[in-house]
Backbone as JSON, one array per atom type, in Angstrom:
{
  "sequence": "XXXXXXXXXXXXXXXXXXXXXXXXXXXXXXXXXXXXXXXXXXXXXXXXXXXXXXXXXXXX",
  "N": [[209.8, 101.24, 293.3], [211.92, 100.46, 290.65], [211.8, 98.77, 287.45], [214.21, 97.41, 287.02], [215.27, 97.25, 289.63], [213.26, 95.77, 290.77], [213.59, 93.31, 289.46], [216.12, 92.62, 290.43], [215.54, 92.39, 293.17], [213.73, 90.26, 293.12], [215.41, 88.22, 292.13], [217.21, 88.08, 294.28], [215.55, 87.26, 296.41], [214.7, 84.73, 295.5], [217.19, 83.49, 295.34], [217.91, 83.46, 298.06], [216.2, 81.56, 298.89], [217.31, 79.3, 297.96], [216.89, 78.9, 295.22], [214.35, 77.93, 295.08], [211.32, 78.49, 293.89], [208.7, 78.18, 294.82], [209.14, 78.19, 297.57], [210.11, 80.79, 297.82], [207.83, 82.25, 297.16], [206.16, 81.49, 299.29], [207.58, 82.63, 301.41], [207.34, 85.35, 300.76], [204.57, 85.65, 300.95], [204.22, 85.22, 303.7], [205.61, 87.43, 304.75], [204.03, 89.45, 303.68], [201.6, 88.98, 305.03], [202.4, 89.6, 307.63], [203.0, 92.33, 307.34], [200.45, 93.29, 306.69], [199.11, 92.8, 309.1], [200.5, 94.54, 310.79], [199.77, 96.95, 309.61], [197.02, 96.95, 310.12], [197.13, 97.22, 312.89], [198.23, 99.8, 313.07], [196.16, 101.28, 311.91], [194.23, 100.88, 313.88], [195.41, 102.2, 316.04], [195.43, 104.83, 315.07], [192.67, 105.26, 314.77], [191.87, 105.01, 317.44], [193.27, 107.14, 318.52], [191.96, 109.31, 317.35], [189.49, 109.04, 318.53], [190.1, 109.63, 321.17], [190.83, 112.2, 321.0], [193.39, 112.86, 320.21], [194.09, 113.19, 317.63], [195.75, 113.19, 314.39], [198.38, 113.13, 315.11], [199.44, 110.89, 316.18], [200.99, 109.22, 314.58], [203.28, 110.65, 314.16]],
  "CA": [[210.83, 100.36, 292.76], [211.97, 100.41, 289.19], [211.79, 97.42, 286.9], [215.51, 96.79, 287.26], [215.41, 96.91, 291.05], [212.32, 94.66, 291.0], [214.25, 92.09, 288.99], [217.2, 92.31, 291.37], [214.92, 91.94, 294.41], [213.21, 88.92, 292.86], [216.57, 87.32, 292.07], [217.76, 87.91, 295.63], [214.61, 86.46, 297.21], [214.77, 83.34, 295.02], [218.51, 82.97, 295.74], [217.87, 83.2, 299.51], [215.4, 80.34, 299.05], [218.05, 78.26, 297.24], [216.31, 78.69, 293.89], [213.01, 77.34, 295.22], [210.32, 79.51, 293.6], [207.58, 77.97, 295.74], [209.61, 78.67, 298.88], [210.18, 82.25, 297.75], [206.46, 82.75, 297.23], [205.7, 81.3, 300.66], [208.23, 83.65, 302.23], [206.73, 86.65, 300.46], [203.21, 85.65, 301.52], [204.35, 85.4, 305.14], [205.98, 88.82, 304.99], [202.86, 90.25, 303.37], [200.66, 88.81, 306.15], [202.93, 90.36, 308.76], [202.82, 93.75, 307.05], [199.02, 93.58, 306.79], [198.78, 92.84, 310.52], [201.05, 95.79, 311.31], [198.95, 98.03, 309.08], [195.77, 96.94, 310.89], [197.44, 97.79, 314.2], [198.38, 101.25, 312.9], [194.82, 101.82, 311.71], [193.57, 100.86, 315.18], [196.02, 103.27, 316.83], [194.94, 106.11, 314.54], [191.25, 105.36, 315.11], [191.8, 105.25, 318.88], [193.76, 108.51, 318.74], [190.91, 110.24, 316.97], [188.42, 108.94, 319.53], [190.53, 110.26, 322.42], [191.14, 113.6, 320.73], [194.8, 113.08, 319.93], [194.23, 113.55, 316.21], [196.64, 112.41, 313.54], [199.77, 113.23, 315.56], [199.85, 109.59, 316.71], [202.01, 108.63, 313.72], [204.44, 111.54, 313.99]],
  "C": [[210.77, 100.39, 291.25], [212.01, 98.96, 288.73], [213.1, 96.69, 287.17], [215.7, 96.39, 288.71], [214.42, 95.81, 291.44], [212.95, 93.34, 290.62], [215.34, 91.66, 289.96], [216.63, 91.78, 292.68], [214.37, 90.53, 294.26], [214.34, 87.9, 292.84], [217.13, 87.04, 293.45], [216.85, 87.03, 296.49], [214.68, 84.99, 296.8], [216.11, 82.73, 295.44], [218.54, 82.63, 297.22], [217.05, 81.94, 299.82], [216.01, 79.19, 298.25], [217.42, 77.9, 295.9], [214.9, 78.12, 293.9], [211.95, 78.44, 295.05], [209.15, 79.4, 294.57], [207.94, 78.46, 297.14], [209.67, 80.19, 298.93], [208.79, 82.86, 297.85], [205.88, 82.61, 298.63], [206.29, 82.37, 301.57], [207.61, 85.01, 302.0], [205.31, 86.75, 301.01], [203.26, 85.85, 303.04], [204.7, 86.85, 305.5], [204.79, 89.73, 304.74], [201.82, 90.17, 304.49], [201.1, 89.62, 307.35], [202.73, 91.86, 308.55], [201.35, 94.16, 307.15], [198.59, 93.67, 308.24], [199.29, 94.13, 311.16], [200.22, 96.98, 310.85], [197.62, 98.1, 309.82], [195.99, 97.53, 312.28], [197.58, 99.31, 314.11], [197.02, 101.91, 312.69], [194.08, 101.9, 313.04], [194.11, 101.99, 316.06], [195.49, 104.64, 316.38], [193.47, 106.3, 314.91], [191.09, 105.66, 316.6], [192.24, 106.68, 319.2], [192.7, 109.54, 318.4], [189.78, 110.22, 317.98], [188.8, 109.63, 320.83], [190.96, 111.71, 322.21], [192.58, 113.88, 320.44], [195.05, 113.43, 318.47], [195.23, 112.68, 315.49], [198.09, 112.46, 313.99], [200.29, 111.91, 316.1], [200.99, 109.01, 315.89], [203.24, 109.5, 313.54], [205.55, 111.2, 314.94]]
}
């Protein structure tokens, strides 16, 4: 993301939270937690694939 698109994304997130900065931060933290959980699941799938001999093709 470029600086300009970052600014636009920030403006949009705050606008969707009716100008509430604290609400926008809470929303971003929730999304971040969800993404971290998904990433952990992907790591588990890859690790399991390597243990069963499937290799890295699990993510293809």
